Biopython code that builds the backbone (N, CA, C, O; Angstrom):
import numpy as np
from Bio.PDB.StructureBuilder import StructureBuilder

atoms = [
    (1, "UNK", "N", (-8.024, -1.396, 21.072)),
    (1, "UNK", "CA", (-6.846, -0.894, 20.867)),
    (1, "UNK", "C", (-6.592, -2.258, 21.781)),
    (1, "UNK", "O", (-7.402, -2.336, 22.705)),
    (2, "UNK", "N", (-5.561, -3.432, 21.712)),
    (2, "UNK", "CA", (-5.339, -4.628, 22.537)),
    (2, "UNK", "C", (-3.855, -4.381, 22.377)),
    (2, "UNK", "O", (-3.391, -3.562, 21.584)),
    (3, "UNK", "N", (-2.971, -5.331, 23.379)),
    (3, "UNK", "CA", (-1.783, -5.446, 23.222)),
    (3, "UNK", "C", (-0.937, -6.021, 23.556)),
    (3, "UNK", "O", (-0.061, -5.252, 23.951)),
    (4, "UNK", "N", (-0.579, -7.314, 23.659)),
    (4, "UNK", "CA", (-0.035, -8.014, 24.737)),
    (4, "UNK", "C", (1.855, -7.334, 24.723)),
    (4, "UNK", "O", (2.525, -6.771, 23.857)),
    (5, "UNK", "N", (2.120, -7.743, 26.067)),
    (5, "UNK", "CA", (3.155, -7.123, 26.287)),
    (5, "UNK", "C", (3.559, -8.607, 26.798)),
    (5, "UNK", "O", (2.970, -9.687, 26.744)),
    (6, "UNK", "N", (5.517, -7.973, 27.609)),
    (6, "UNK", "CA", (5.905, -9.326, 28.274)),
    (6, "UNK", "C", (5.716, -9.452, 29.467)),
    (6, "UNK", "O", (6.048, -10.474, 30.067)),
    (7, "UNK", "N", (4.843, -7.897, 30.335)),
    (7, "UNK", "CA", (4.474, -7.952, 31.657)),
    (7, "UNK", "C", (2.955, -8.802, 31.684)),
    (7, "UNK", "O", (2.333, -9.200, 32.669)),
    (8, "UNK", "N", (2.638, -8.910, 30.329)),
    (8, "UNK", "CA", (1.131, -9.114, 30.575)),
    (8, "UNK", "C", (0.435, -8.548, 29.306)),
    (8, "UNK", "O", (0.975, -8.695, 28.209)),
    (9, "UNK", "N", (-0.732, -7.916, 29.433)),
    (9, "UNK", "CA", (-1.439, -6.864, 28.219)),
    (9, "UNK", "C", (-2.242, -5.738, 29.149)),
    (9, "UNK", "O", (-2.574, -5.636, 30.330)),
    (10, "UNK", "N", (-2.377, -4.832, 27.740)),
    (10, "UNK", "CA", (-3.589, -3.794, 28.167)),
    (10, "UNK", "C", (-4.728, -3.438, 26.983)),
    (10, "UNK", "O", (-4.561, -3.533, 25.767)),
    (11, "UNK", "N", (-5.648, -3.104, 27.526)),
    (11, "UNK", "CA", (-7.138, -2.630, 26.324)),
    (11, "UNK", "C", (-7.509, -1.946, 26.901)),
    (11, "UNK", "O", (-7.858, -1.857, 28.078)),
    (12, "UNK", "N", (-7.436, -0.803, 25.314)),
    (12, "UNK", "CA", (-8.075, 0.339, 26.104)),
    (12, "UNK", "C", (-9.241, 0.448, 25.273)),
    (12, "UNK", "O", (-9.460, 0.436, 24.062)),
    (13, "UNK", "N", (-10.196, 0.602, 26.763)),
    (13, "UNK", "CA", (-12.080, 0.367, 27.435)),
    (13, "UNK", "C", (-12.462, 1.609, 26.656)),
    (13, "UNK", "O", (-12.912, 1.349, 25.540)),
    (14, "UNK", "N", (-12.359, 3.560, 27.129)),
    (14, "UNK", "CA", (-12.724, 4.146, 26.592)),
    (14, "UNK", "C", (-11.906, 5.543, 26.289)),
    (14, "UNK", "O", (-11.068, 5.857, 27.134)),
    (15, "UNK", "N", (-12.037, 6.181, 25.447)),
    (15, "UNK", "CA", (-11.072, 7.333, 25.384)),
    (15, "UNK", "C", (-11.615, 8.674, 25.149)),
    (15, "UNK", "O", (-11.761, 9.040, 23.982)),
    (16, "UNK", "N", (-12.080, 9.808, 26.567)),
    (16, "UNK", "CA", (-12.168, 10.645, 26.179)),
    (16, "UNK", "C", (-11.673, 12.327, 25.818)),
    (16, "UNK", "O", (-10.507, 12.393, 25.426)),
    (17, "UNK", "N", (-12.208, 13.293, 25.881)),
    (17, "UNK", "CA", (-10.947, 14.166, 25.959)),
    (17, "UNK", "C", (-10.464, 14.630, 27.127)),
    (17, "UNK", "O", (-9.254, 14.722, 26.921)),
    (18, "UNK", "N", (-10.578, 14.813, 27.705)),
    (18, "UNK", "CA", (-9.537, 14.478, 29.199)),
    (18, "UNK", "C", (-9.599, 13.181, 30.357)),
    (18, "UNK", "O", (-9.461, 13.057, 31.574)),
    (19, "UNK", "N", (-9.812, 12.558, 29.509)),
    (19, "UNK", "CA", (-9.941, 11.224, 30.375)),
    (19, "UNK", "C", (-9.441, 9.960, 29.144)),
    (19, "UNK", "O", (-9.698, 10.171, 27.959)),
    (20, "UNK", "N", (-8.586, 8.432, 29.652)),
    (20, "UNK", "CA", (-7.975, 7.511, 29.181)),
    (20, "UNK", "C", (-8.833, 6.046, 29.891)),
    (20, "UNK", "O", (-8.867, 6.439, 31.057)),
    (21, "UNK", "N", (-9.249, 5.206, 29.911)),
    (21, "UNK", "CA", (-9.256, 4.301, 30.788)),
    (21, "UNK", "C", (-8.912, 2.877, 29.758)),
    (21, "UNK", "O", (-9.147, 2.538, 28.598)),
    (22, "UNK", "N", (-8.139, 2.246, 31.098)),
    (22, "UNK", "CA", (-7.760, 1.118, 30.025)),
    (22, "UNK", "C", (-7.741, 0.023, 30.889)),
    (22, "UNK", "O", (-7.649, 0.269, 32.092)),
    (23, "UNK", "N", (-7.833, -1.529, 30.390)),
    (23, "UNK", "CA", (-7.815, -2.628, 31.118)),
    (23, "UNK", "C", (-6.542, -3.252, 31.190)),
    (23, "UNK", "O", (-6.091, -3.914, 30.255)),
    (24, "UNK", "N", (-5.841, -3.039, 32.445)),
    (24, "UNK", "CA", (-4.577, -3.835, 32.459)),
    (24, "UNK", "C", (-4.056, -5.216, 33.281)),
    (24, "UNK", "O", (-3.991, -5.259, 34.509)),
    (25, "UNK", "N", (-3.749, -6.176, 32.518)),
    (25, "UNK", "CA", (-3.849, -7.605, 33.197)),
    (25, "UNK", "C", (-2.131, -8.095, 33.674)),
    (25, "UNK", "O", (-1.574, -9.027, 33.095)),
    (26, "UNK", "N", (-1.470, -7.325, 34.769)),
    (26, "UNK", "CA", (-0.118, -8.094, 34.386)),
    (26, "UNK", "C", (-0.299, -9.524, 35.400)),
    (26, "UNK", "O", (-1.039, -9.868, 36.321)),
    (27, "UNK", "N", (0.602, -9.984, 34.793)),
    (27, "UNK", "CA", (0.991, -11.379, 34.751)),
    (27, "UNK", "C", (1.559, -11.959, 36.058)),
    (27, "UNK", "O", (2.525, -11.283, 36.413)),
    (28, "UNK", "N", (1.370, -12.690, 36.660)),
    (28, "UNK", "CA", (2.087, -12.852, 38.042)),
    (28, "UNK", "C", (3.674, -12.780, 38.036)),
    (28, "UNK", "O", (4.275, -13.406, 37.163)),
    (29, "UNK", "N", (4.433, -11.977, 39.058)),
    (29, "UNK", "CA", (5.762, -11.773, 39.447)),
    (29, "UNK", "C", (6.051, -10.861, 38.247)),
    (29, "UNK", "O", (7.136, -11.095, 37.715)),
    (30, "UNK", "N", (5.370, -9.935, 37.734)),
    (30, "UNK", "CA", (5.996, -8.759, 36.655)),
    (30, "UNK", "C", (5.185, -7.377, 37.771)),
    (30, "UNK", "O", (4.544, -7.238, 38.812)),
    (31, "UNK", "N", (5.610, -6.832, 36.972)),
    (31, "UNK", "CA", (5.578, -5.444, 37.407)),
    (31, "UNK", "C", (5.663, -4.458, 36.437)),
    (31, "UNK", "O", (6.498, -4.667, 35.558)),
    (32, "UNK", "N", (4.748, -3.022, 36.341)),
    (32, "UNK", "CA", (5.351, -1.753, 35.640)),
    (32, "UNK", "C", (6.488, -1.307, 36.030)),
    (32, "UNK", "O", (6.934, -1.814, 37.059)),
    (33, "UNK", "N", (7.364, -0.154, 35.292)),
    (33, "UNK", "CA", (8.117, 0.461, 35.211)),
    (33, "UNK", "C", (7.586, 1.298, 36.389)),
    (33, "UNK", "O", (6.413, 1.653, 36.505)),
    (34, "UNK", "N", (8.926, 1.667, 37.544)),
    (34, "UNK", "CA", (8.405, 2.741, 38.200)),
    (34, "UNK", "C", (8.541, 4.337, 37.418)),
    (34, "UNK", "O", (9.644, 4.653, 36.971)),
    (35, "UNK", "N", (7.764, 4.973, 37.333)),
    (35, "UNK", "CA", (7.814, 6.116, 36.021)),
    (35, "UNK", "C", (6.650, 6.955, 37.257)),
    (35, "UNK", "O", (6.201, 6.641, 38.360)),
    (36, "UNK", "N", (6.482, 8.380, 36.151)),
    (36, "UNK", "CA", (5.937, 9.486, 36.704)),
    (36, "UNK", "C", (5.245, 9.741, 35.031)),
    (36, "UNK", "O", (5.461, 9.446, 33.855)),
    (37, "UNK", "N", (4.065, 10.670, 36.100)),
    (37, "UNK", "CA", (3.672, 11.621, 34.491)),
    (37, "UNK", "C", (3.546, 13.438, 35.089)),
    (37, "UNK", "O", (3.344, 13.944, 36.193)),
    (38, "UNK", "N", (3.731, 13.861, 34.021)),
    (38, "UNK", "CA", (3.618, 15.660, 34.319)),
    (38, "UNK", "C", (2.313, 15.732, 34.366)),
    (38, "UNK", "O", (1.744, 15.841, 35.452)),
    (39, "UNK", "N", (1.815, 15.696, 33.506)),
    (39, "UNK", "CA", (0.406, 16.183, 33.140)),
    (39, "UNK", "C", (-1.279, 15.390, 33.274)),
    (39, "UNK", "O", (-2.409, 15.816, 33.036)),
    (40, "UNK", "N", (-0.769, 14.107, 33.754)),
    (40, "UNK", "CA", (-2.351, 13.531, 34.077)),
    (40, "UNK", "C", (-1.973, 13.148, 35.707)),
    (40, "UNK", "O", (-0.880, 13.242, 36.266)),
    (41, "UNK", "N", (-3.153, 12.728, 36.203)),
    (41, "UNK", "CA", (-3.789, 11.910, 37.532)),
    (41, "UNK", "C", (-3.831, 10.538, 37.041)),
    (41, "UNK", "O", (-4.005, 10.454, 35.825)),
    (42, "UNK", "N", (-3.685, 9.156, 37.845)),
    (42, "UNK", "CA", (-4.378, 8.363, 37.756)),
    (42, "UNK", "C", (-5.033, 7.436, 38.630)),
    (42, "UNK", "O", (-4.958, 7.540, 39.855)),
    (43, "UNK", "N", (-5.531, 6.734, 38.174)),
    (43, "UNK", "CA", (-6.891, 6.118, 39.085)),
    (43, "UNK", "C", (-6.687, 4.650, 39.104)),
    (43, "UNK", "O", (-7.193, 4.103, 38.124)),
    (44, "UNK", "N", (-6.097, 3.861, 39.926)),
    (44, "UNK", "CA", (-6.328, 2.190, 39.444)),
    (44, "UNK", "C", (-7.002, 1.742, 40.308)),
    (44, "UNK", "O", (-6.660, 2.168, 41.411)),
    (45, "UNK", "N", (-7.957, 0.952, 40.329)),
    (45, "UNK", "CA", (-8.796, 0.449, 40.527)),
    (45, "UNK", "C", (-8.232, -1.349, 40.077)),
    (45, "UNK", "O", (-8.103, -1.782, 38.932)),
    (46, "UNK", "N", (-7.914, -2.316, 41.736)),
    (46, "UNK", "CA", (-7.774, -3.273, 41.403)),
    (46, "UNK", "C", (-9.093, -4.146, 41.163)),
    (46, "UNK", "O", (-10.040, -3.938, 41.923)),
    (47, "UNK", "N", (-9.217, -5.099, 40.169)),
    (47, "UNK", "CA", (-10.031, -5.369, 40.030)),
    (47, "UNK", "C", (-10.177, -7.343, 40.197)),
    (47, "UNK", "O", (-11.131, -8.090, 40.416)),
    (48, "UNK", "N", (-9.000, -7.521, 40.006)),
    (48, "UNK", "CA", (-8.512, -9.231, 40.456)),
    (48, "UNK", "C", (-7.312, -9.458, 40.679)),
    (48, "UNK", "O", (-6.335, -9.067, 40.041)),
    (49, "UNK", "N", (-7.371, -10.246, 41.807)),
    (49, "UNK", "CA", (-5.313, -10.665, 42.378)),
    (49, "UNK", "C", (-5.385, -9.775, 43.476)),
    (49, "UNK", "O", (-6.096, -8.878, 43.929)),
    (50, "UNK", "N", (-4.338, -10.409, 43.714)),
    (50, "UNK", "CA", (-3.259, -8.997, 44.537)),
    (50, "UNK", "C", (-2.031, -8.734, 44.284)),
    (50, "UNK", "O", (-1.680, -9.178, 43.192)),
    (51, "UNK", "N", (-1.113, -8.103, 44.948)),
    (51, "UNK", "CA", (0.158, -7.303, 44.633)),
    (51, "UNK", "C", (0.613, -6.247, 45.434)),
    (51, "UNK", "O", (0.188, -6.447, 46.571)),
    (52, "UNK", "N", (1.372, -5.070, 45.374)),
    (52, "UNK", "CA", (2.071, -4.296, 45.482)),
    (52, "UNK", "C", (2.155, -3.124, 45.003)),
    (52, "UNK", "O", (2.457, -3.059, 43.812)),
    (53, "UNK", "N", (1.985, -2.191, 45.548)),
    (53, "UNK", "CA", (2.020, -0.812, 44.761)),
    (53, "UNK", "C", (3.115, -0.214, 44.997)),
    (53, "UNK", "O", (3.490, -0.772, 46.027)),
    (54, "UNK", "N", (3.999, 0.665, 44.694)),
    (54, "UNK", "CA", (5.233, 1.638, 45.513)),
    (54, "UNK", "C", (4.720, 3.302, 44.547)),
    (54, "UNK", "O", (4.704, 3.534, 43.339)),
    (55, "UNK", "N", (4.419, 4.041, 45.556)),
    (55, "UNK", "CA", (4.029, 5.481, 45.277)),
    (55, "UNK", "C", (4.991, 6.010, 46.106)),
    (55, "UNK", "O", (5.231, 5.536, 47.216)),
    (56, "UNK", "N", (5.504, 6.875, 45.683)),
    (56, "UNK", "CA", (6.883, 7.559, 46.449)),
    (56, "UNK", "C", (7.377, 7.470, 47.374)),
    (56, "UNK", "O", (7.524, 8.055, 48.446)),
    (57, "UNK", "N", (7.951, 5.738, 46.323)),
    (57, "UNK", "CA", (8.601, 5.575, 48.022)),
    (57, "UNK", "C", (8.019, 4.525, 48.935)),
    (57, "UNK", "O", (8.740, 3.593, 49.290)),
    (58, "UNK", "N", (7.206, 4.579, 49.199)),
    (58, "UNK", "CA", (5.741, 4.161, 50.161)),
    (58, "UNK", "C", (5.155, 2.599, 49.499)),
    (58, "UNK", "O", (4.807, 2.363, 48.342)),
    (59, "UNK", "N", (5.187, 1.882, 50.420)),
    (59, "UNK", "CA", (4.455, 0.564, 49.618)),
    (59, "UNK", "C", (3.400, 0.025, 50.162)),
    (59, "UNK", "O", (3.710, -0.073, 51.349)),
    (60, "UNK", "N", (2.175, -0.453, 50.006)),
    (60, "UNK", "CA", (1.192, -0.887, 50.115)),
    (60, "UNK", "C", (0.584, -2.185, 49.576)),
    (60, "UNK", "O", (0.145, -2.190, 48.426)),
    (61, "UNK", "N", (0.523, -3.432, 50.434)),
    (61, "UNK", "CA", (-0.136, -4.306, 49.379)),
    (61, "UNK", "C", (-1.539, -3.782, 48.677)),
    (61, "UNK", "O", (-2.034, -2.721, 49.057)),
    (62, "UNK", "N", (-2.089, -4.485, 47.751)),
    (62, "UNK", "CA", (-3.090, -4.443, 47.046)),
    (62, "UNK", "C", (-4.131, -5.565, 46.876)),
    (62, "UNK", "O", (-3.625, -6.676, 47.030)),
    (63, "UNK", "N", (-5.118, -5.573, 46.669)),
    (63, "UNK", "CA", (-6.050, -6.405, 46.365)),
    (63, "UNK", "C", (-7.226, -6.339, 45.940)),
    (63, "UNK", "O", (-7.586, -5.164, 45.875)),
    (64, "UNK", "N", (-8.365, -7.402, 45.465)),
    (64, "UNK", "CA", (-9.659, -6.947, 44.565)),
    (64, "UNK", "C", (-10.160, -5.734, 45.522)),
    (64, "UNK", "O", (-10.040, -5.690, 46.747)),
    (65, "UNK", "N", (-10.670, -4.893, 44.791)),
    (65, "UNK", "CA", (-11.792, -3.813, 45.834)),
    (65, "UNK", "C", (-10.991, -2.698, 46.054)),
    (65, "UNK", "O", (-11.532, -1.593, 46.111)),
    (66, "UNK", "N", (-9.647, -2.823, 46.203)),
    (66, "UNK", "CA", (-8.817, -1.557, 46.236)),
    (66, "UNK", "C", (-8.743, -0.074, 45.344)),
    (66, "UNK", "O", (-8.982, -0.270, 44.153)),
    (67, "UNK", "N", (-8.517, 1.074, 45.618)),
    (67, "UNK", "CA", (-8.188, 1.891, 44.741)),
    (67, "UNK", "C", (-7.598, 2.765, 44.564)),
    (67, "UNK", "O", (-8.267, 3.705, 44.993)),
    (68, "UNK", "N", (-6.582, 3.159, 44.129)),
    (68, "UNK", "CA", (-5.304, 4.162, 44.702)),
    (68, "UNK", "C", (-5.518, 4.858, 43.729)),
    (68, "UNK", "O", (-6.116, 4.529, 42.705)),
    (69, "UNK", "N", (-4.839, 6.298, 44.096)),
    (69, "UNK", "CA", (-4.834, 7.424, 43.184)),
    (69, "UNK", "C", (-3.406, 8.198, 43.309)),
    (69, "UNK", "O", (-2.827, 8.429, 44.371)),
    (70, "UNK", "N", (-3.129, 8.415, 42.504)),
    (70, "UNK", "CA", (-1.668, 9.008, 42.034)),
    (70, "UNK", "C", (-2.264, 10.331, 41.155)),
    (70, "UNK", "O", (-2.996, 10.467, 40.174)),
    (71, "UNK", "N", (-1.423, 11.348, 42.203)),
    (71, "UNK", "CA", (-1.275, 12.671, 41.711)),
    (71, "UNK", "C", (-0.728, 13.189, 40.531)),
    (71, "UNK", "O", (-0.151, 12.199, 40.082)),
    (72, "UNK", "N", (-0.478, 14.380, 39.498)),
    (72, "UNK", "CA", (0.801, 13.835, 38.974)),
    (72, "UNK", "C", (1.965, 14.223, 39.311)),
    (72, "UNK", "O", (1.809, 15.072, 40.189)),
    (73, "UNK", "N", (3.255, 14.041, 39.056)),
    (73, "UNK", "CA", (4.218, 13.917, 39.211)),
    (73, "UNK", "C", (4.671, 12.891, 40.604)),
    (73, "UNK", "O", (5.734, 12.672, 41.184)),
    (74, "UNK", "N", (3.805, 12.602, 40.705)),
    (74, "UNK", "CA", (4.013, 10.914, 41.471)),
    (74, "UNK", "C", (4.693, 9.887, 40.859)),
    (74, "UNK", "O", (4.277, 9.555, 39.749)),
    (75, "UNK", "N", (5.815, 9.199, 41.403)),
    (75, "UNK", "CA", (6.354, 8.205, 41.186)),
    (75, "UNK", "C", (5.552, 6.919, 41.577)),
    (75, "UNK", "O", (5.268, 6.547, 42.716)),
    (76, "UNK", "N", (5.291, 6.406, 40.554)),
    (76, "UNK", "CA", (3.927, 4.945, 41.125)),
    (76, "UNK", "C", (4.717, 3.649, 40.240)),
    (76, "UNK", "O", (5.312, 3.861, 39.183)),
    (77, "UNK", "N", (4.643, 2.780, 40.647)),
    (77, "UNK", "CA", (4.123, 1.109, 40.424)),
    (77, "UNK", "C", (3.450, 0.437, 40.662)),
    (77, "UNK", "O", (2.836, 0.663, 41.705)),
    (78, "UNK", "N", (3.184, -0.514, 40.080)),
    (78, "UNK", "CA", (2.485, -1.920, 40.229)),
    (78, "UNK", "C", (3.120, -3.266, 40.538)),
    (78, "UNK", "O", (4.084, -3.126, 39.786)),
    (79, "UNK", "N", (3.285, -4.340, 41.023)),
    (79, "UNK", "CA", (3.934, -5.648, 41.157)),
    (79, "UNK", "C", (2.804, -6.165, 41.463)),
    (79, "UNK", "O", (2.061, -5.595, 42.262)),
    (80, "UNK", "N", (2.349, -7.810, 40.644)),
    (80, "UNK", "CA", (1.715, -8.661, 40.739)),
    (80, "UNK", "C", (1.983, -9.856, 41.387)),
    (80, "UNK", "O", (2.730, -10.625, 40.783)),
    (81, "UNK", "N", (1.502, -10.250, 42.612)),
    (81, "UNK", "CA", (1.849, -11.737, 43.093)),
    (81, "UNK", "C", (1.352, -12.663, 42.677)),
    (81, "UNK", "O", (1.724, -13.782, 43.032)),
    (82, "UNK", "N", (0.253, -12.453, 41.702)),
    (82, "UNK", "CA", (0.085, -13.278, 40.972)),
    (82, "UNK", "C", (-1.467, -12.445, 39.931)),
    (82, "UNK", "O", (-1.707, -11.290, 40.282)),
    (83, "UNK", "N", (-2.240, -12.930, 38.964)),
    (83, "UNK", "CA", (-2.151, -11.926, 38.112)),
    (83, "UNK", "C", (-2.976, -11.012, 38.667)),
    (83, "UNK", "O", (-3.478, -11.232, 39.769)),
    (84, "UNK", "N", (-3.187, -10.029, 38.071)),
    (84, "UNK", "CA", (-3.807, -8.745, 38.333)),
    (84, "UNK", "C", (-4.057, -7.928, 37.401)),
    (84, "UNK", "O", (-3.270, -7.364, 36.640)),
    (85, "UNK", "N", (-5.578, -7.847, 37.491)),
    (85, "UNK", "CA", (-6.462, -6.947, 36.606)),
    (85, "UNK", "C", (-6.494, -5.571, 37.255)),
    (85, "UNK", "O", (-6.952, -5.654, 38.395)),
    (86, "UNK", "N", (-6.207, -4.509, 36.957)),
    (86, "UNK", "CA", (-6.669, -3.580, 37.095)),
    (86, "UNK", "C", (-7.055, -2.466, 36.195)),
    (86, "UNK", "O", (-6.581, -2.276, 35.075)),
    (87, "UNK", "N", (-8.053, -1.671, 36.847)),
    (87, "UNK", "CA", (-8.650, -0.640, 35.660)),
    (87, "UNK", "C", (-7.855, 0.625, 35.930)),
    (87, "UNK", "O", (-7.826, 1.012, 37.098)),
    (88, "UNK", "N", (-7.135, 1.396, 34.904)),
    (88, "UNK", "CA", (-6.459, 2.466, 34.897)),
    (88, "UNK", "C", (-6.835, 3.810, 34.539)),
    (88, "UNK", "O", (-6.467, 4.247, 33.448)),
    (89, "UNK", "N", (-7.513, 4.511, 35.308)),
    (89, "UNK", "CA", (-8.420, 5.974, 34.477)),
    (89, "UNK", "C", (-7.082, 6.850, 34.608)),
    (89, "UNK", "O", (-6.465, 7.123, 35.638)),
    (90, "UNK", "N", (-6.815, 7.198, 33.344)),
    (90, "UNK", "CA", (-5.649, 8.522, 33.254)),
    (90, "UNK", "C", (-6.641, 9.903, 32.924)),
    (90, "UNK", "O", (-7.557, 9.834, 32.105)),
    (91, "UNK", "N", (-6.379, 10.918, 33.538)),
    (91, "UNK", "CA", (-7.165, 12.081, 33.712)),
    (91, "UNK", "C", (-6.164, 12.809, 33.809)),
    (91, "UNK", "O", (-5.178, 12.627, 34.524)),
    (92, "UNK", "N", (-6.522, 14.230, 32.617)),
    (92, "UNK", "CA", (-5.577, 15.342, 32.451)),
    (92, "UNK", "C", (-5.476, 15.864, 31.432)),
    (92, "UNK", "O", (-5.382, 15.159, 30.427)),
    (93, "UNK", "N", (-5.462, 17.016, 31.345)),
    (93, "UNK", "CA", (-5.736, 18.175, 29.871)),
    (93, "UNK", "C", (-4.616, 17.496, 28.930)),
    (93, "UNK", "O", (-5.018, 17.634, 27.775)),
    (94, "UNK", "N", (-3.586, 16.934, 28.938)),
    (94, "UNK", "CA", (-2.770, 16.502, 28.055)),
    (94, "UNK", "C", (-2.587, 15.073, 28.194)),
    (94, "UNK", "O", (-1.589, 14.806, 28.862)),
    (95, "UNK", "N", (-3.377, 13.849, 27.684)),
    (95, "UNK", "CA", (-2.925, 12.719, 28.067)),
    (95, "UNK", "C", (-2.306, 12.109, 26.806)),
    (95, "UNK", "O", (-2.908, 12.104, 25.732)),
    (96, "UNK", "N", (-0.712, 11.441, 27.026)),
    (96, "UNK", "CA", (0.135, 11.506, 25.820)),
    (96, "UNK", "C", (0.998, 10.150, 26.222)),
    (96, "UNK", "O", (0.822, 9.831, 27.398)),
    (97, "UNK", "N", (1.752, 9.427, 25.599)),
    (97, "UNK", "CA", (2.818, 8.476, 25.712)),
    (97, "UNK", "C", (3.726, 9.428, 25.962)),
    (97, "UNK", "O", (4.267, 8.651, 26.749)),
    (98, "UNK", "N", (4.453, 10.457, 26.035)),
    (98, "UNK", "CA", (5.386, 11.585, 26.294)),
    (98, "UNK", "C", (5.450, 11.806, 27.248)),
    (98, "UNK", "O", (6.473, 12.089, 27.871)),
    (99, "UNK", "N", (4.463, 11.745, 27.599)),
    (99, "UNK", "CA", (3.892, 12.020, 29.510)),
    (99, "UNK", "C", (4.270, 11.048, 30.181)),
    (99, "UNK", "O", (3.400, 10.335, 30.680)),
    (100, "UNK", "N", (5.793, 10.707, 30.409)),
    (100, "UNK", "CA", (6.412, 9.269, 31.020)),
    (100, "UNK", "C", (7.611, 9.814, 31.261)),
    (100, "UNK", "O", (8.244, 10.382, 30.371)),
    (101, "UNK", "N", (8.135, 9.668, 32.765)),
    (101, "UNK", "CA", (9.509, 9.536, 32.830)),
    (101, "UNK", "C", (10.077, 8.434, 33.706)),
    (101, "UNK", "O", (9.874, 8.487, 34.919)),
    (102, "UNK", "N", (10.594, 7.697, 33.311)),
    (102, "UNK", "CA", (11.025, 6.245, 33.738)),
    (102, "UNK", "C", (12.001, 6.636, 35.350)),
    (102, "UNK", "O", (12.472, 7.762, 35.508)),
    (103, "UNK", "N", (12.157, 5.627, 36.320)),
    (103, "UNK", "CA", (13.148, 5.903, 37.078)),
    (103, "UNK", "C", (14.094, 4.383, 37.617)),
    (103, "UNK", "O", (14.000, 3.504, 36.760)),
    (104, "UNK", "N", (14.544, 4.163, 38.265)),
    (104, "UNK", "CA", (15.395, 3.166, 39.122)),
    (104, "UNK", "C", (14.520, 2.817, 40.154)),
    (104, "UNK", "O", (14.023, 3.679, 40.880)),
    (105, "UNK", "N", (14.223, 1.261, 40.318)),
    (105, "UNK", "CA", (13.456, 1.202, 41.757)),
    (105, "UNK", "C", (13.659, -0.264, 41.525)),
    (105, "UNK", "O", (13.259, -1.082, 42.353)),
]
sb = StructureBuilder()
sb.init_structure("model")
sb.init_model(0)
sb.init_chain("A")
sb.init_seg("    ")
for serial, (resi, resn, name, xyz) in enumerate(atoms, 1):
    if name == "N":
        sb.init_residue(resn, " ", resi, " ")
    sb.init_atom(name, np.array(xyz, "f"), 0.0, 1.0, " ", f" {name:<3s}", serial, name[0])
structure = sb.get_structure()
């Protein structure tokens, strides 16, 4: 399961009962929408590139090898300085595309 988007692409790597693992590629200068989830935690592992995360308003530079954890309810986004590859693991009892609230940022 692979999809190309205007900001890059994503590929589903693994699906389990209470987790979903995705490879995300953000093209240089692109970002995810600032959003949160009510029913799942997320863990981002940066596997290549550099960028910046914003979690609940706090900015942090990220690079290959960094691991960022967001608990359910945290507002978060990631911005690519150059091509950024991220492994995203979603963990929760209800993993659904409907569990996403977007915010201005």
